[in-house]
C-alpha positions in Angstrom: 0.0 0.0 0.0 1.4 3.4 -0.9 0.1 6.7 0.5 1.1 10.3 -0.4 0.6 14.1 0.6 6.9 7.9 12.1 22.3 -12.5 38.6 22.5 -10.6 41.3 21.5 -7.0 41.3 24.6 -5.2 39.8 24.6 -2.7 36.9 27.2 -4.9 35.3 23.9 16.5 -4.6 23.4 17.5 -1.0 21.0 20.2 0.1 22.5 23.4 1.6 23.3 23.2 5.3 21.9 25.7 7.8 23.8 26.6 11.0 21.2 25.2 13.4 22.4 22.1 15.4 20.0 19.1 14.8 21.0 17.4 18.1 20.4 20.3 20.4 17.5 18.5 22.2 19.9 15.8 23.2 22.6 18.0 24.6 23.9 19.6 21.4 25.7 18.5 18.2 28.3 20.1 16.1 26.7 18.8 12.9 24.7 21.4 11.0 21.2 20.5 10.2 20.3 20.6 6.5 17.3 22.6 5.3 14.8 20.0 4.1 11.1 20.3 3.1 8.6 17.4 3.5 7.0 16.4 0.2 5.4 13.0 0.9 5.1 10.0 3.1 4.8 6.5 1.7 4.0 3.3 3.6 4.3 -0.4 2.6 3.1 -3.4 4.7 5.2 -6.5 4.7 5.0 -9.8 6.6 8.5 -11.2 7.0 8.9 -14.9 8.0 11.0 -15.3 11.2 13.9 -17.7 11.1 13.0 -18.7 14.7 9.3 -18.4 15.5 8.7 -16.7 18.9 6.3 -18.2 21.4 5.5 -16.0 24.5 3.0 -16.1 27.3 0.9 -13.8 25.0 1.1 -15.3 21.6 3.2 -17.3 19.1 4.5 -15.5 16.0 6.1 -17.0 12.9 6.2 -13.9 10.8 6.9 -10.2 11.6 4.3 -7.7 10.5 6.2 -4.6 9.6 5.2 -1.2 8.3 7.9 0.4 6.1 7.9 4.2 6.1 9.5 6.4 3.5 9.7 10.1 3.9 10.5 12.1 0.7 11.7 15.7 0.7 11.6 18.4 -2.0 15.4 18.4 -1.9 15.6 14.8 -3.1 16.6 13.3 0.3 14.5 10.4 1.6 14.4 9.0 5.1 13.3 5.5 6.1 11.9 3.8 9.2 9.9 0.7 10.0 7.5 -0.3 12.8 6.9 -3.7 14.3 3.1 -4.0 14.4 2.6 -7.0 16.7 -0.4 -8.3 14.7 -1.5 -8.3 11.1 -4.4 -5.8 11.6 -2.3 -2.9 13.0 -0.2 -1.9 9.9 -3.2 -0.7 8.0 -4.5 1.2 11.0 -1.1 2.9 11.5 -0.9 3.7 7.8 -4.2 5.4 8.0 -2.9 7.7 10.8 0.2 8.4 8.7 -1.9 9.6 5.8 -3.4 12.2 8.2 0.1 13.1 9.4 1.3 13.4 5.8 -1.4 15.9 5.0 -0.7 17.9 8.2 3.1 18.2 7.6 3.2 18.6 3.8 5.5 21.5 2.9 6.8 21.9 6.4 10.5 22.2 7.2 12.0 18.9 8.4 12.6 19.8 12.1 11.7 16.6 14.1 11.5 18.1 17.6 9.2 20.9 16.4 7.1 18.5 14.3 6.7 16.1 17.3 5.4 18.8 19.5 3.0 20.0 16.7 1.6 16.6 16.1 1.1 15.8 19.8 -1.0 19.0 20.0 -2.9 17.9 16.9 -3.9 14.6 18.4 -4.5 15.9 21.9 -8.2 15.3 21.9 -8.0 11.9 20.3 -4.9 11.0 22.5 -1.4 10.3 21.2 -1.5 6.8 22.5 -1.5 3.3 21.0 -1.7 3.2 17.2 -1.4 7.0 17.1 1.8 7.0 19.2 3.3 4.3 17.0 2.5 6.2 13.9 4.1 9.4 15.2 7.2 7.5 16.4 7.6 6.0 12.9 7.3 9.4 11.3 9.8 10.9 13.8 12.3 8.1 13.1 12.0 8.7 9.4 12.5 12.4 9.9 15.7 11.9 11.8 17.0 9.4 9.2 16.4 12.0 6.4 18.0 14.7 8.5 21.2 12.7 9.1 21.3 11.6 5.4 20.9 15.2 4.4 23.8 16.2 6.7 25.9 13.3 5.3 26.6 11.7 8.7 25.4 8.7 10.7 22.4 9.2 12.9 24.7 8.7 16.0 26.9 11.6 14.9 23.9 13.9 14.3 23.0 13.1 17.9 26.4 14.1 19.1 28.0 10.7 19.5 30.7 8.7 17.6 29.5 5.5 16.0 30.9 2.6 18.1 30.3 -1.1 18.8 27.4 -1.7 21.1 27.1 -4.7 23.4 24.2 -6.9 22.2 22.2 -9.9 23.4 20.5 -12.3 21.1 16.8 -12.2 21.5 15.8 -14.4 18.6 13.7 -17.5 19.4 13.9 -19.1 22.9 10.1 -19.0 23.2 8.0 -21.3 25.4 9.7 -24.5 24.4 11.0 -27.5 26.4 14.2 -27.6 28.4 16.4 -29.5 26.0 15.2 -27.7 22.9 15.7 -24.4 24.7 19.2 -25.4 25.7 20.1 -26.4 22.1 18.6 -23.1 20.8 20.4 -21.0 23.4 23.7 -22.6 22.4 23.0 -21.9 18.7 22.3 -18.3 19.5 25.8 -17.8 20.6 26.9 -17.8 16.9 28.3 -14.4 16.1 30.1 -14.2 19.4 27.1 -13.3 21.5 27.8 -13.3 25.2 24.1 -12.9 26.2 20.8 -14.4 25.2 17.2 -14.0 26.4 14.5 -16.7 26.9 10.8 -16.3 27.6 9.1 -17.6 30.7 5.4 -17.8 31.8 4.4 -21.4 31.7 1.5 -22.5 33.8 3.6 -24.4 36.3 6.5 -22.5 37.9 8.5 -25.7 38.0 8.4 -25.9 34.2 9.9 -22.4 34.0 12.6 -23.4 36.5 13.5 -26.5 34.5 14.0 -24.5 31.4 16.1 -21.9 33.1 18.3 -24.6 34.7 18.7 -26.5 31.4 19.7 -23.3 29.5 22.0 -22.0 32.3 23.7 -25.4 32.5 24.4 -25.5 28.8 25.7 -21.9 28.5 29.2 -20.9 29.6 29.3 -19.0 32.9 30.6 -15.9 31.0 27.3 -15.7 29.0 24.5 -13.6 30.5 21.0 -15.1 30.5 18.0 -12.7 30.6 14.4 -13.9 31.1 11.1 -12.2 30.0 7.7 -13.0 31.5 5.8 -10.7 29.1 3.5 -9.6 31.9 2.3 -13.1 32.6 2.1 -13.0 36.5 0.4 -11.3 39.4 2.5 -9.5 41.9 2.3 -12.4 44.3 3.2 -14.9 41.7 6.1 -12.7 40.5 7.6 -12.5 43.9 7.2 -16.3 44.5 8.6 -17.3 41.1 11.3 -14.6 41.2 12.5 -15.9 44.6 12.6 -19.4 43.1 14.8 -18.1 40.4 17.0 -15.8 42.5 19.9 -18.3 42.7 19.7 -19.5 39.0 22.1 -17.0 37.5 19.6 -14.7 35.7 20.9 -11.3 34.6 17.5 -9.8 34.8 13.8 -10.6 34.9 11.8 -8.6 32.5 8.1 -7.5 32.8 7.0 -10.1 35.4 3.7 -8.3 35.9 1.5 -5.8 34.1 3.9 -3.2 32.6 2.1 -0.1 34.0 1.6 -1.3 37.6 4.7 0.5 38.9 3.7 0.1 42.5 3.5 -3.7 42.0 6.8 -3.7 40.0 8.5 -1.8 42.9 7.3 -4.5 45.3 8.7 -7.2 43.1 12.0 -5.4 42.6 12.3 -4.9 46.4 11.6 -8.6 47.1 14.1 -10.1 44.7 17.9 -10.1 44.4 17.7 -10.6 40.6 17.3 -7.2 38.8 14.0 -6.2 37.3 13.8 -4.8 33.8 11.0 -2.6 32.4 10.5 -0.3 29.5 9.3 -1.8 26.3 5.8 -0.6 27.0 6.7 2.9 28.3 4.1 5.1 26.5 6.5 8.1 26.2 9.1 9.6 28.5 6.4 10.7 31.0 5.6 7.0 31.7 9.3 6.3 32.2 9.7 9.2 34.6 6.8 7.8 36.6 8.4 4.3 36.7 11.7 5.7 37.8 10.2 7.9 40.5 8.5 4.8 42.0 11.6 2.6 41.8 9.7 0.2 39.6 12.8 -1.4 38.1 16.5 -1.7 38.3 17.0 -1.2 34.6 15.0 0.4 31.7 14.7 -0.6 28.1 12.5 1.8 26.0 11.1 0.8 22.7 11.6 3.2 19.7 7.9 3.1 18.6 6.4 3.5 22.0 8.8 6.0 23.6 8.2 8.5 20.8 10.8 7.8 18.1 14.2 9.3 18.2 12.9 12.5 19.8 11.3 10.6 22.6 14.3 8.3 23.1 16.6 11.4 23.6 14.3 12.6 26.4 14.2 9.1 28.0 18.0 8.8 27.8 18.3 12.1 29.7 15.9 10.8 32.4 17.9 7.6 32.7 21.2 9.6 32.9 19.8 11.8 35.7 18.6 8.8 37.6 21.8 6.9 36.9 19.9 3.9 35.6 21.3 1.8 32.9 19.3 1.9 29.7 18.9 -0.8 27.0 16.8 -1.0 23.9 13.8 -3.0 22.8 13.7 -4.3 19.2 14.6 -2.0 16.2 18.3 -2.9 16.5 19.4 -1.0 13.4 18.2 2.4 14.8 18.6 1.5 18.4 22.4 0.9 17.9 22.7 4.6 16.9 20.6 5.7 19.8 22.5 3.7 22.4 25.7 5.2 21.1 24.3 8.5 22.2 22.9 7.3 25.5 24.9 8.2 28.6 23.9 5.0 30.5 24.0 2.6 27.5 23.6 -0.9 28.7 22.5 -3.6 26.2 21.1 -3.7 22.6 18.3 -6.2 22.1 19.2 -7.9 18.8 16.5 -9.5 16.6 17.0 -10.3 12.9 13.3 -9.9 11.9 13.9 -7.1 9.4 17.0 -8.6 7.9 15.3 -10.2 4.9 14.0 -6.9 3.6 17.1 -4.8 4.3 19.9 -4.1 1.8 22.4 -3.8 4.7 21.4 -5.8 7.8 23.0 -4.8 11.1 26.4 -6.4 11.5 27.2 -8.3 14.6 30.9 -9.0 15.4 32.1 -10.7 18.6 28.7 -10.1 20.2 28.8 -6.4 19.4 26.4 -4.4 17.1 28.5 -2.4 14.6 27.0 1.0 14.1 27.5 1.8 10.4 29.4 4.9 9.3 27.2 5.6 6.3 24.8 8.5 6.5 21.5 8.0 8.3 20.4 5.1 10.5 21.6 2.7 7.8 18.1 1.5 6.6 17.5 0.8 2.9 15.0 -1.7 1.5 15.8 -4.6 -0.7 13.1 -4.1 -3.4 12.9 -7.7 -4.5 12.3 -8.8 -0.9 9.8 -6.1 -0.2 7.9 -7.2 -3.3 8.0 -10.8 -2.2 6.7 -10.2 1.3 4.4 -7.3 0.6 0.8 -7.5 1.9 -1.7 -5.8 -0.4 
């Protein structure tokens, strides 16, 4: 579809440039921001098969529903972004919102921070949440991509950071499968030099979760970190009971054990366990993250690009994490998140998934367990046209 005029608790022909600094909102940048004018937004829905289907306490997925976003400017520079849409009905809904966004910003100067504020005001009565928030985040990410391409620098550099390798954990697969199969898969996920992997928990019987954790932990070298994600499967009481059962099993963190926005309950769980608690993929903007931090709801945070508010929202979240001295990781979108983490003062871990690789011309490189932030201009996203055609959903 195309549319025209978004362990134990231890923090272990270029357009003319204007003098304004594009990264000022993140603390300043020496890179001049180019003057670009928005001409059009285009969206394409694809369903990309996963190499390793993912089974969680919520659902099982064998294909990634992605919405590709292309932002064109009058100066000939185009920016790119994609959204992970969770189910196969969401992409069309988000694309509908982006048609409205395209009409609102047509002819505007490409200034992501200003545009983000303008669009939040536009959707104030409807509410910039859920589908709307995802659409605005995708638009924002495409804006920043175009801006850095126009400036001729990597996104990380536009944000005031030098591209550098970012420590990554392999988050592919390791769904709700049996102990031996999980141990085999965890071992295979070390390919590429990964020194950390994440498995999903949330089986009906706590003993079944424990058996999987023990099987995987036994198979992995002691130097490999093992994260676990409950995907909000438990009540507060269950989370404390199961967490205490797992406290001596060598987990690096326990992620989202209970409902993501129950910060009081999350704080109770964090206080009761020795294993660190991780939250953040569902923070609906920096204000939600501020609330969680103020209530000591977790030991670590891991915002998601499309829920935190795109690159603009990420910068604000990174400033909050830095002020609170809380280590900050990423959730999904490893290609863009690698740039963002390079500019994050409390950079912790990048969550690596390969779900978009089949439709990318240059997938993110992993070397010795590190994500290599590319030096080419922008966030490094470009579509493989043959693959997009193959996986396109009409």
